[in-house]
N, C-alpha and C positions, 0 to 999 in steps of 0.2 A: 678554571672552574667559572669566574666571572662570566665569562663568555658564554659557558653553557647555561648558565641561569638566565642570561638575557635572551638566548635563544629559545628557551622554555618558556619565558614570559610573552615572547612576540609569537610563538606557535599556539600559546593558549588564547591570546588576543584574537590572532588571527581565527582561531576555530570558533568563535563568537559568531563571526559574522559571513564566513565562507568556508565550506558550503554548509548550507542548511540542510542538505539532505531532503528524505522525502517525508520527514515529521513535521513538527510544527513550526509555525514560521518564526524566523529570527527575531529577537526583539528589537524594539525600537525602529529606527529608520531604515534598517537592514532587511534584505530578502524581500521575499514575496510569497504570496499564498501558494502551498505545494499544490501541483497539479492534481492530486487526488482529493484535495478539498474543495476544488472548483465544482459549481452545481453540475457543469456538464459532465465532469467526470465520475461525479457520485450517481448521476442518472444512467451512465453508461455501465457502471459497475453493478447497479442494482438489477439492469436489464440482464446482464450476464449471469448473475445470481440465480434470476429468475429462470433463464432458459436452462440453466444447468440442473435446477429442480425438476423442472419439466421433462428434460430428457432421463433424470434419475427415475422418476416416477413412471415414464414409460417403459424403461428398462424392467423396473420392478413388476409392472403389469405383464409384461412380456413372458418373464421368467414363470410367473404364476401360471400364466396360461398354458405354457409349455408344460409344466408341471402337473396341471389338471387333465392335459391330454394323454398325459403318459399312464394316469392310474386307470 
Protein backbone atom coordinates (compact mmCIF):
# COMPACT_ATOMS: atom_id res chain seq x y z
CA UNK A 1 0.00 0.00 0.00
CA UNK A 2 2.78 2.52 0.77
CA UNK A 3 4.26 1.78 -2.66
CA UNK A 4 0.94 2.67 -4.30
CA UNK A 5 0.88 5.95 -2.37
CA UNK A 6 4.43 6.76 -3.47
CA UNK A 7 3.54 5.98 -7.07
CA UNK A 8 0.47 8.22 -6.83
CA UNK A 9 2.52 11.12 -5.44
CA UNK A 10 5.15 10.63 -8.16
CA UNK A 11 2.49 10.63 -10.89
CA UNK A 12 0.89 13.78 -9.51
CA UNK A 13 4.27 15.52 -9.40
CA UNK A 14 4.99 14.33 -12.94
CA UNK A 15 1.62 15.63 -14.17
CA UNK A 16 2.51 19.12 -12.94
CA UNK A 17 5.35 19.39 -15.42
CA UNK A 18 4.68 16.95 -18.27
CA UNK A 19 2.79 17.00 -20.53
CA UNK A 20 1.36 20.46 -20.45
CA UNK A 21 -1.07 19.61 -23.22
CA UNK A 22 -2.79 22.20 -25.34
CA UNK A 23 -3.99 24.43 -22.52
CA UNK A 24 -2.22 26.97 -20.37
CA UNK A 25 1.52 27.10 -19.91
CA UNK A 26 2.95 24.99 -17.13
CA UNK A 27 3.88 26.91 -13.99
CA UNK A 28 7.33 28.14 -13.12
CA UNK A 29 10.31 27.21 -15.23
CA UNK A 30 8.57 24.26 -16.82
CA UNK A 31 6.87 24.08 -20.17
CA UNK A 32 6.58 26.53 -23.01
CA UNK A 33 3.91 28.69 -24.60
CA UNK A 34 1.34 26.37 -26.20
CA UNK A 35 1.32 26.44 -30.00
CA UNK A 36 -2.25 27.78 -30.10
CA UNK A 37 -1.22 30.82 -28.05
CA UNK A 38 1.62 31.96 -30.32
CA UNK A 39 0.90 35.10 -32.39
CA UNK A 40 1.46 33.22 -35.66
CA UNK A 41 -1.03 30.51 -34.78
CA UNK A 42 -3.58 33.02 -33.47
CA UNK A 43 -3.37 34.87 -36.81
CA UNK A 44 -3.74 31.61 -38.74
CA UNK A 45 -6.77 30.59 -36.68
CA UNK A 46 -8.37 34.00 -37.27
CA UNK A 47 -7.75 33.73 -41.04
CA UNK A 48 -9.39 30.29 -41.07
CA UNK A 49 -12.39 31.63 -39.13
CA UNK A 50 -12.74 34.54 -41.55
CA UNK A 51 -12.52 32.23 -44.56
CA UNK A 52 -15.16 29.92 -43.07
CA UNK A 53 -17.46 32.91 -42.44
CA UNK A 54 -17.02 34.04 -46.07
CA UNK A 55 -17.81 30.53 -47.36
CA UNK A 56 -20.87 30.38 -45.13
CA UNK A 57 -22.13 33.75 -46.35
CA UNK A 58 -21.56 32.74 -49.99
CA UNK A 59 -23.45 29.47 -49.47
CA UNK A 60 -26.38 31.28 -47.84
CA UNK A 61 -26.48 33.78 -50.70
CA UNK A 62 -26.46 30.94 -53.25
CA UNK A 63 -29.35 29.24 -51.48
CA UNK A 64 -31.32 32.50 -51.41
CA UNK A 65 -30.64 33.04 -55.13
CA UNK A 66 -31.83 29.54 -56.01
CA UNK A 67 -34.93 30.04 -53.84
CA UNK A 68 -35.77 33.31 -55.60
CA UNK A 69 -35.30 31.71 -59.04
CA UNK A 70 -37.75 28.93 -58.20
CA UNK A 71 -40.51 31.34 -57.19
